[in-house]
C-alpha positions in Angstrom: 0.0 0.0 0.0 1.3 3.4 -1.0 0.1 6.4 1.1 0.8 9.9 -0.1 0.1 12.7 2.4 -1.4 15.6 0.5 -2.2 17.6 3.7 -2.5 17.0 7.4 -3.3 20.4 8.9 -6.5 22.1 9.9 -5.4 25.4 8.3 -3.7 26.7 5.2 -0.5 28.7 4.8 2.6 28.4 2.6 3.5 24.6 2.5 0.5 23.8 4.7 -2.5 22.0 3.3 -5.6 20.6 5.0 -6.3 16.9 5.4 -6.1 14.5 2.5 -4.3 11.3 1.8 -4.0 9.5 -1.5 -3.8 5.7 -1.2 -2.5 3.6 -4.1 -3.4 6.4 -6.5 -7.1 5.7 -6.6 -8.5 6.2 -3.1 -8.6 9.6 -1.5 -9.2 9.8 2.2 -10.6 13.3 2.8 -10.5 16.1 0.3 -8.6 18.9 1.9 -6.7 21.6 0.0 -3.7 19.3 -0.7 -5.8 17.8 -3.5 -5.0 20.9 -5.5 -1.4 19.8 -5.7 -2.4 16.8 -7.9 -2.3 16.9 -11.6 -5.6 16.6 -13.5 -4.6 13.0 -14.5 -3.9 12.1 -10.9 -7.3 13.5 -9.9 -9.1 11.7 -12.7 -7.4 8.4 -11.5 -9.2 8.6 -8.2 -12.2 6.3 -8.1 -13.3 6.5 -4.5 -13.3 9.3 -1.9 -13.7 8.4 1.8 -14.8 11.4 3.9 -14.2 11.1 7.6 -16.6 14.0 8.4 -18.0 17.1 6.8 -15.7 19.8 8.3 -14.5 22.2 5.6 -10.8 21.3 6.1 -11.7 17.7 5.0 -14.1 18.5 2.1 -12.9 21.9 0.7 -11.4 20.5 -2.6 -14.2 18.0 -3.3 -16.5 20.3 -5.4 -13.6 21.7 -7.4 -12.1 18.2 -8.0 -15.4 16.8 -9.2 -15.8 19.7 -11.5 -12.3 19.5 -12.9 -12.3 15.7 -13.7 -16.0 14.9 -14.5 -15.4 15.1 -18.3 -12.2 13.0 -18.0 -14.0 10.0 -16.3 -16.1 7.3 -17.8 -17.6 6.4 -14.4 -18.8 8.7 -11.7 -16.6 9.3 -8.7 -17.8 7.3 -5.7 -18.0 9.2 -2.4 -18.2 7.2 0.8 -19.1 8.7 4.2 -21.5 8.4 7.0 -25.1 9.3 6.1 -24.9 12.5 8.2 -21.9 13.6 6.2 -23.5 13.0 2.8 -26.7 14.8 4.0 -24.6 17.8 5.1 -22.8 17.9 1.8 -26.1 17.7 -0.1 -27.7 20.4 2.0 -24.9 22.9 2.3 -22.5 22.4 -0.7 -24.0 20.3 -3.6 -27.3 22.1 -3.4 -27.4 24.1 -6.7 -26.8 27.3 -4.7 -23.3 26.9 -3.5 -22.3 24.3 -6.1 -24.1 22.1 -8.6 -25.6 18.9 -7.4 -23.5 16.5 -9.5 -25.5 13.5 -8.3 -28.4 14.9 -10.4 -26.5 15.8 -13.5 
């Protein structure tokens, strides 16, 4: 198993990214700001995202990543999380107000 730490902080600053880990190139654990350091090809190679919880430092890059790679993928990105986390994302992020609801596109 190869684990790449993309970020492990609760804040951002120079050389400081919020929590995200890339495992074996296709599993992303949390989607903090470190995701922005990946190339588009690396992002498109992610098949699954596991979110530990819905705090912004763990989900900040998810909407932008989905938007950036949607046209590069033949299958939708699978997001795994507790029901409460998915519901919070749908209500407060992917709600067609803050960001498009990609589940309905």
